Structure formats: structure tokens, C-alpha cells
N, C-alpha and C positions, 0 to 999 in steps of 0.2 A: 379652499384652503391651499394657499400657495406653499410650495416647498414640501408637499406630501404626495404620496402615491395617488391621492384623490384628484390632483389637478390634471390628471390624464396626459402626462408627458408621453412622447412616442414610446419610450421604454416601458412605461407603465401600461400603456395601451396594448403593446405587444404581449405582455404577460397576462393581462386581463382577458384578451381576446383569444390568444393561442396557447397560453400556459407556458410559454417560453419566448425568448427573444433571439432572433438570428443576429441582431446587432450587439448582443451582450451574452456571449456563450458562457457556460459554467465550466470551470476547471476544478474537478473534484480531486483533492489531494490525499484522500484517505478512503480507499475502497478495499473491499474484501471479495475474493472469488473462491468458488468451490464450496462443496458441502462442508458443514461443520456440525458436530453432534449436539450442540446446545442452542442453536438458533434456527429459526425458520427462514429459509433463504430460497424463495421460489424461483428466482432467476439467477442462479449462481454460476452458470457457465458463460464463457466469453461471448458467444453469439447472442445469448439472451440478454446479457448485460449491455452489449452495444445497442441492441434494439431498445432497451429501457433508456439508455443514454439519449438516443434519438428522440424518444417520446418526451424527455424532460429538458432537452436542450443542452446536454452535457457534451462539450467538445472533446475533452480529454480526461481520462481517469488514471490516477496513480494508485496502484493497489499492491497487495501481497496475496498470494494464494494460500488458502487454508492448509493445503497439503504440506507446505513448507514448515508449518508449525511443529509437526510431530512425525513426519514421514521421511526419514532420511533417505529411503530408497527412491523417493520422488523429489524431495527437496524443492528447489526453485524451478525445476524443469517445467511444471505446468504454467508457471508465470512466463517463462521464456517462450513457450509455445503459443500462449495467448497473445503476447505482444507481436510475435512474428506473424500471426494470423490477422491481426488488426493493428498494423504499425502506425496508422494515422490517428488511432483512437485510444491506445493503451500504452502505459509505461509501468514498469514494476519496480518495487523495492526488493533488493536482495535481502531476504530474511535470514538473519544470522541465528543459528541454533548452536550454542556453545556445548551442548551435550553430545554432539557428534563431531569431534575434531577432524576426522577424516573428510567429512562432507564440507566442513568449513574451509579446509585447505583447498578442496576442489573448487568451491565457490569463489574463493579469492583468486585462484589461478586463472579463472575464466572471466573475472569481473571486467578487466580493461577491454577485452574484446566485445563486451556487451554494453559498455557505457559509452555514450548516452542513448544509443538506439533502442536498448531494452531496459536497462536499469537507470534509475535516477539517483540512487544512493542506497544506503543500508538501512535496515530496520531491526532494532533489538527489542525483544519482548522478554525482559528479565523475569517478570512475574509468571508468565506462561511456562517458561523453562526452569523456573525455580533456581536461577543463578543470578547473583548480584552483578550489577554492571561493573563493579570493581573487581570481580573475580578474574583470575589469570586466564581462564578459558576464553574470555572475550578479547584477551590481549592481541592475538593476531589480527583481528578485525579492526580494533582501535588503531593499531599501528599502520594498517593498510589504508584506512579511511582517509581519502583526500576528496571526499564528496559528502553531501549531507548525510547525517545519521539521525534517523527517527527513533527515539526511545520512548516506548509506551510503558509507563510505570504507574502502578496504583497499588496501595497496600491491600494485601489479601492475607487473612490468617494462615500462617504456616509458610508464607513466601520467604524466599531467601532475602535477607536484609544485608546491606542496604539496597534498595531498588533504584536509588539515584546516586549520581556521582558528580563531583565538581570537575568540569572539563577545562 
């Protein structure tokens, strides 16, 4: 069957024989790191994740750390530490939590010094934080953003509406 994986191209052979291909690495643009209360995450720490990446042929992972979701005392620090530990394998999204304006101010103040070596852009999770993307509390981050912004939005009963905004 020409044109299918079955015709055993070099790429297909690599995957069938090794489970990955050195000539076609994977760049994972949406990862999560760290423990989280509602998911099973057996390899959630940086070293474990890099080992899993090696097993699967993932060259680079862009992620946000679960601690940044709801722990303003830690915020994005675990992400920064992970990227500094594995600078050739990891990059992080600066997770914006509008419920903690003081932390948001600190994150924005340090962003330029960490972009692009640590951060690749911002990530907004309006549903998790129960704050609409159009809310003024996101204003400082929207005004600052001169890099990609990832907005993960989905309707959840009781979520702040609207979860999407026209940009």
C-alpha cells in the first residue's frame, strides 16, 4: 500500500522497530508537571518526565507546573527551576493567575529576564481560576504580552463567563 505507514519508509521503520525516530523528534507543546489532586501522574517530576521523554523520542516539552495553578507561594518557581535543571529539554509557560495580583506583578517584572530561555509565553486558565478572560484582573498580563498567550477555556458549570474573548 503506497503512501501509508505500511510501505515501510525509513521513518515508519524507525517507529515500528524502536518506538520512536531519531530523525523525527517530537516537540510536545502542552505538558503538565507536578502532582495534582484530580489526576494520576506517576512521573510528574522533571527528572522523571525527561526520562519518559527519552523513552518516547520527545525532544522538547513546553509545560506549566501544577503548583502555579493555585499556589501563589510557589507560583511559577517550580517551572523555572525545572527548566534551569534541564535547559535543553524543557521550556515553560508563565501561568497567569489573576486571583493573586501581587504574584502577577512579580511574574511580569521577571518575565523579560526569563524569556526565551525559560518562558515561551503566557498561559491563562480562566476556568480554573473562575475569572473571565475579559476581567480587568487579566489586564496587566494582556497589556504586557508581546509573546504567545495560551488560553485554555472550556465551559464548566459555575465558571466565570465569558471564558473566551475576542482579541
